[in-house]
N, C-alpha and C positions, 0 to 999 in steps of 0.2 A: 844145130839145135842146142847143143851143150854150150856153145859160145853165146848164144842169145840168152840162155838161162843164166849164165854167169854174168853177162852184161846187165841183166835185169836186177840180179842180186846186188851187183856192184852199185847200180843206180840207186837202189833202195838203201843200201848202206851209206852211200854218199848223202842221201836225203836225211837219213837218221842222224848222221854225224853233223850235218848242217843244222838240223833242228836242235841237237844237243848244244852245239856251239852258240846258237842264238839264245837258247835258254840260259846258258852259263853267262853270256854277256848281259842279258836282261837281269839276271840275279845279281851279278856284280854291280850293275848300276843301281839297283834297288838297295843293296847293302851299303854302297857308298852314300847314297842319299840318306838312308837311315842313320849312318854314322855321323853325317854332318848335322842332322837334326838332333841327335843325341848329344853331340858336342855343344850345340847351341843351348840345349836345355841344361846341360851340365854347368855352363857358364852362368846361365840365369839363376840356377839353384845356388851356386856359389855366391853370387852377388846378393841374393835374398838372404842367405845365411849370414853374410857380413852385416847386412842391414838389420837383421833380427838381433844379432849380437850387439850392435851399436844401440839399438832401442832398449835392449836389456840393461846396458850401462846407463842409459839416460833414465830409465825407470828407477834403477838403484839410486842414482844421484838425486832424483826427485823425492824418493822415499826418505832419504837421509835429510834433505832440506825440510821436508814436512815434519819429520821427527824433531829436528832442531827448532823449527818454528813452534811446535807444540810445547817443547820444553821451555822455550822463551816465554810463551804465552802463560804457562803455568807459573813461572817465576814472577811475571808481571801481575798475575792475579793474586799471588801471595803478598806481594809488596803493596798492591792496592788494598787488600784486606787489612794489612797492618796499618796502612795510612788511614783507612776508614776508622779502625779502632782507635787510633791516636786522636783523630779529629773528634770522635765521639767523646773520648775522655776529656779533651780540651773543651768541648762544648759544655760538658757536665761541670767542669771547673769554672768556666765562665758564667754559667747560669747560677752556680753556687755563690760566686762572688757578687753577682748582681742582687741576689736575695739578701745578702748580709748588709 
């Protein structure tokens, strides 16, 4: 009877150890799968970071170009204003000489 009781306990222990082993294997597979997904996400985030940095450089270059264009436009407007004033003076002179 003691022998049967010991065998039952051993069978139960074997079953428990087997269940623990299966749980450990399942957990290990899950962790490996999560690690692979995490690695994939990490690579994607790194690539997106590089793209974002590149876009930042492009925006900076575009802002610089717009500023240069605005300064050029301002210079052009000043020169056009001077030319208009000169033409106005010339027209006044020409009209004055026509009247004389």
